[in-house]
N, C-alpha and C positions, 0 to 999 in steps of 0.2 A: 919317372917315380914310379920306382912296385908298387902293387896291391899292399903291401905290407904297411909299408912306408905313410899311404896315403892313409890308411887306416887309422895307423899309430897319430897321423897329423888329424886325426876327426874327420873325416872323410865321411858321407851319409853312407853307410853301406849299401845303402837299397835305392840312393840316388838312380835316377835313369836317362839315359841317354835323347836323342831327339828321335829314336824311333820307340822307345818307349822300355826300352832293355835294361836291365839291372846290369851290374858286374856278372852274379853269379849268372845271370841270361848268357851272357855273353860269352864265359870263361867252359859252360855246360856246350854250350853250339858249338865250340871250338877244340871240344873234346882236353880242357887243360885242368887234369884233375886233381894236380897239386892244389892251382887256385880255387878249383872247386869247394875242396877237403878246407884251406882255410879261412873261406870265406863264410862255409856253412860252421865251424867253430866258432867265426869268431859272431854269429846270429844271426846271419844275412836270410828275411824271408827267402823261402823256400816255394813258394806257390803264387807271388807273383805271374801276371800274363802280361801278355804284350799282344802285336797283333794278331788274327785269330785264334786269340784266348791260351796261345800257347804257354809253358811253364818252362821253369830252365829241365824239367825233368824230360818232357815233351822235347823241347831241342834238344836235348844230348841223345833221346831215340830216334829223333829224324834223323839227324847225322854220325847213326849209330856208334854211338861212344858210348858204349854196352859197359865198361867199366865207370863212368862217373854215370851214370842211368842209375847202376843199383845202389856207387853214393847217396844220391840224392832219395832213392825212395830207402836207404835204411837210414836216414837220417829222417826221415819221416814227411819227405814231399807226397802232397796229397794225390793219390792214385788213381780217386773220383773226378778229377777233372778232366769237364772234355771241352775240343776245341770247337772253335767256333768261325763263320763265315765261310770259307774256302769249303768248298765242295772235299777234297781231298783231309780238311781236318775238321770240320765240322762232326758233333756229334760223338769223336772220339777219343776215350783214353788214350793214356801212354801202352798200356798195353794193346788194346788195337792199333795204335799205329805201328809198334812193331811188331804185329803180325800180320799186319800191311806190309811193312817191307822187308818179310824173310827173316825176320828176329825173332821166331820161333820160342826158342829159350827162354828168351829174356821176356816175351811176352807172357810164358806160364806164370816164369816169376812173381811180375811184377801183378797178372792178374790175379795170384792166391796171396800176394803179399809179403812175400819172402825174400826179400833182394838180397841176400846174403850166402 
């Protein structure tokens, strides 16, 4: 069943899987831009976090899905959230994660809050 069909059937848009991730988080991690846009339009919660305090925006950044990261930031994802736990994520914002992974332009955009 496709995401749109699941939403039409009344499935909880922010339901979590066994790893604590929502459909938005999984789609952002995989770089599925069209699905991310659909979930944003349908009202998915942008700032849910799971393991290591990572949000959908952070997962997009870590997996170098720049367009998805920009879409999430433009939709209002919280740019001030900070990762937890693992040394690679602890205390870092999405902008800092982007900078650490060599995505300087995205880091700059996220740091100033101008995603488009």
